[in-house]
C-alpha positions, 0 to 999 in steps of 0.5 A: 500500500502506498500513499503518494500524497506527502503533506507540506507544512509551514510552521508559522508560530508556536506558543507554549501554553503550559510546561508543568506536568507535560508540555502543551503548545499552540501552533499556527501552521499552513498545510498544503492540501491535496489540491495544492491550496495552502490552508492556515490553521491552529492546533494545540498539541500535548507532548508527554513523550512516547510510551510502551505497554505490555500484555503479560500472558501465560499460555499454559494457564490461559491467563493474563496479568493486568493492573487496576489503578485510579485515572483522574482524567477518566474520573472527570469524564463520568467514570469511576476512575478505576481502570483495568490496564496492561502495564505501561509507562513513558520511555524517558530516555530508555528504549521501548524494550528496556523501559517496558521491562522495568515498568512491568516489574515496577507495576506487577512485580513480575520480572520478564525476559524477552518481550515481543514488539507487536505494533506501534500506534498513535492513541489520540493523534488529534491532540497528543503527540505520544507514540505507543509501542505495544509488546507481549511477554510471557510470565512464569509463576513462582517468586516475583521480584516484589508485590508490584504496586507502582511508584508511590512517589508518582502517586501510583497505587496499583492493584495487580490482577491475574485473570483468565484470558476469557474473563479478560475478553468478556470484561471488554464486552461488559465494559469493565475494561475500557482502556484502549491500549489494553483492548488492543493487546487483548484482541491481539492475544485473541488472534495470535496467542490464544487463537487455537481455542477461540475458534 
């Protein structure tokens, strides 16, 4: 599949609106449309860096490890705020592979080895610059590095959930799982990791 149209962009003005938790900018730019006409517009972009997420799975047990934590933006949008999610975190200066191993251990207590990168996605490209790297990784039963729970200095209070895979999939259907990255990873798992029993 090829896309011959390559947009041309002229940045005319950039203003920083907020540089607190992350970086919010307002940019005025001109975009050359497909018909050759230049159109000026303004957009706000929220730059929080790139991130990574991982679904921990165990084929023998047909189970996955997820987390549950409070998310204030979901709360102010009418949700309880308690979201069930795959482990995830921002990259900072690390590679996606390095960061997701550390984040999975910090949040879940499971020390994972090899991770498989399955795809990348922009989760909210209309306003957020973040590119998210998606991984899957097997986990083993036995002693964990610790009990998980996240970083208390960052306000994290994370509950670790080991769920049967089928139960996690049903939680999408009944609305218990509403986190986009987690839904995408569970659907990937249904197609590629547990497909033999889903038919």
